[in-house]
ZAMARGU-4260 file (C-alpha; in steps of 0.2 Angstrom, whole numbers, plus 5000, padded with zeros to 4 digits):
<rodrens>
0) 5009/5150/4230 | 5007/5162/4243 | 5020/5167/4258 | 5010/5156/4270 | 5010/5140/4260
5) 5025/5129/4265 | 5035/5119/4251 | 5033/5100/4253 | 5050/5092/4249 | 5048/5078/4236
10) 5060/5067/4226 | 5064/5081/4213 | 5071/5092/4226 | 5081/5077/4232 | 5087/5073/4214
15) 5092/5092/4212 | 5102/5092/4228 | 5112/5075/4225 | 5115/5080/4207 | 5123/5097/4213
20) 5133/5088/4226 | 5139/5075/4214 | 5144/5088/4201 | 5153/5097/4216 | 5163/5080/4220
25) 5167/5078/4202 | 5173/5095/4199 | 5184/5094/4215 | 5190/5076/4209 | 5196/5084/4191
30) 5205/5099/4197 | 5214/5091/4212 | 5228/5084/4200 | 5231/5101/4193 | 5232/5110/4210
35) 5243/5095/4218 | 5255/5098/4204 | 5258/5116/4209 | 5266/5109/4226 | 5286/5110/4227
40) 5294/5096/4223 | 5302/5085/4238 | 5319/5089/4233 | 5315/5108/4235 | 5306/5106/4251
45) 5322/5096/4257 | 5333/5112/4253 | 5321/5123/4261 | 5331/5122/4277 | 5350/5115/4279
50) 5362/5113/4292 | 5380/5117/4292 | 5393/5112/4303 | 5406/5128/4304 | 5418/5120/4317
55) 5432/5119/4306 | 5432/5138/4301 | 5445/5148/4310 | 5444/5167/4310 | 5449/5173/4292
60) 5440/5157/4283 | 5424/5156/4273 | 5414/5143/4267 | 5401/5142/4252 | 5387/5131/4253
65) 5371/5129/4242 | 5354/5134/4248 | 5340/5135/4237 | 5350/5133/4223 | 5360/5149/4227
70) 5377/5151/4235 | 5378/5157/4253 | 5393/5163/4261 | 5397/5159/4278 | 5412/5168/4285
75) 5421/5169/4302 | 5428/5185/4301 | 5445/5192/4310 | 5445/5204/4323 | 5451/5216/4311
80) 5438/5214/4299 | 5424/5215/4312 | 5432/5231/4318 | 5433/5239/4300 | 5415/5235/4298
85) 5411/5243/4315 | 5420/5259/4311 | 5410/5261/4295 | 5399/5277/4296 | 5381/5272/4291
90) 5380/5289/4282 | 5393/5283/4269 | 5384/5267/4265 | 5376/5267/4247 | 5361/5254/4255
95) 5358/5260/4273 | 5347/5244/4275 | 5353/5229/4284 | 5344/5216/4272 | 5343/5204/4285
100) 5329/5192/4285 | 5331/5189/4304 | 5328/5208/4307 | 5313/5221/4303 | 5314/5226/4286
105) 5319/5244/4289 | 5334/5240/4302 | 5349/5249/4298 | 5366/5241/4290 | 5376/5241/4306
110) 5389/5229/4307 | 5379/5219/4321 | 5363/5219/4311 | 5372/5212/4297 | 5382/5198/4307
115) 5374/5184/4318 | 5372/5197/4331 | 5378/5202/4349 | 5392/5190/4354 | 5393/5182/4338
120) 5399/5198/4327 | 5414/5188/4320 | 5401/5177/4310 | 5392/5183/4292 | 5379/5172/4283
125) 5375/5180/4266 | 5367/5175/4250 | 5382/5176/4237 | 5373/5183/4223 | 5378/5202/4218
130) 5362/5213/4220 | 5366/5220/4203 | 5364/5207/4190 | 5366/5189/4199 | 5384/5186/4198
135) 5393/5177/4212 | 5406/5189/4220 | 5424/5186/4224 | 5427/5185/4242 | 5441/5193/4252
140) 5444/5205/4238 | 5441/5224/4231 | 5445/5239/4241 | 5436/5235/4256 | 5443/5217/4257
145) 5426/5210/4258 | 5418/5204/4241 | 5420/5210/4224 | 5410/5205/4209 | 5422/5207/4193
150) 5408/5208/4181 | 5402/5225/4183 | 5415/5231/4198 | 5402/5231/4213 | 5412/5231/4230
155) 5406/5226/4245 | 5414/5229/4263 | 5419/5215/4276 | 5400/5216/4281 | 5393/5213/4264
160) 5388/5231/4261 | 5388/5238/4246 | 5401/5253/4244 | 5404/5256/4226 | 5398/5249/4209
165) 5382/5247/4201 | 5373/5235/4214 | 5359/5243/4222 | 5358/5234/4239 | 5369/5225/4251
170) 5369/5206/4250 | 5356/5197/4257 | 5356/5189/4274 | 5344/5174/4275 | 5335/5168/4289
175) 5347/5157/4300 | 5350/5153/4318 | 5365/5145/4328 | 5360/5127/4334 | 5376/5126/4344
180) 5392/5135/4344 | 5398/5126/4329 | 5381/5122/4319 | 5370/5135/4310 | 5353/5131/4301
185) 5349/5141/4286 | 5331/5143/4281
</rodrens>
């Protein structure tokens, strides 16, 4: 056969294409149940985002909710707690990074960067899991009147920043937003 010869399609070519297509469809049909079972369960998707009513939280009060299987601390800080956190020199912090999913990854751990932001500095929303070994710290305890993990002695301040102990990082701030003055969406 030379380069100038043309190929005449025949029944054999049709059978090759049809067999190949049937094989591809069959492979996809066999693989789909395995791929589909890797999707998250409906109950997991339901917890991907939660809404929390914080209308009853007066300054100095906290609430713990469950989100994605972890405790989340929501705290309405007192003016004194906000002032103590604002007056902390970032150079004194063990972890100078905010660890706030709402901000760039390298944002400094200022009080405003750890809180709900300008105008809502009194509100903290943090994943309540110690960054050392995953224990749940106790609120309004420890040397800085923030959170204290009794398991290994990690001490966090009133902005959830690690100050002493073996924990390497600040408590994480999840993605959240205020939907209104009294409702927060986490996730």
